N, C-alpha and C positions, 0 to 999 in steps of 0.2 A: 793527599796527606799534608802537603805543605800549607794548603789553605787552612786546615784545622790548626796547625801549629801557629800560624800568624794571628788567627782570631781567637785568642785564648779567653777573651772576655765572654764571647758568645758560648764557648764551650763550658766555661765555668757556670754561666747562667743556666744552661741546659742541664748540667749535672746537678746543680742545686735544686732546680725544679723537680727533677726526677727523684731526688732524695726527699724533698718535701712531700711529694705525692705519695711516696711509699711509707711516710710516717716516721722517717728518721729524725733524730735530734739535730739541731743546728750546731751542736758541739762536735758533730761528726765531720765538719768541714775540713778537708785535707790540705787546704791552701794556706800559705804563709804570707804571700804578698798582699798588701793592704787593698789595692785597687781590685785585684782579681778576687780576693776574698769577699769584697763588698758585692761584686756581681753574683757570686755564688749565693750569698745571703739574700739578695734580691730575688733570685730564682727560687730559693728555698721558701721565702715568704709567700710568693705566689702559689707555689706548689702546696704549701700547707693550707692556704685558703681554699684551693680547689679540693684538697683532701677533706676538709671540714664540710664543704658544700656538697660532697658526694660525687665529685667529678673523677671518680676512679673507675678503672675497668672500661666497660663498653660506654658508659655514660660520659666519660671524659676523653674519648678517642678523638673528638674533633679538636681538642687542644693540642694533641701531639703533632699535628701538621705545623703549628706555629712554633713549637719547641724544637722539633727536629730539622727545621728548614735551614 
């Protein structure tokens, strides 16, 4: 639990990626701090790219190991 709280940038990236893959808008970013928000948007962009390329569901499961690590 403490490790997650310390590494909020990785957590923001992961949440942004998952939001992008699920097709959510970048306006749904819940973060206010500029640096953390930028990490969320970086994850969102990569997630949207994977969503557009069809990397969702079973075809994108190999990406989850990199995101959830």
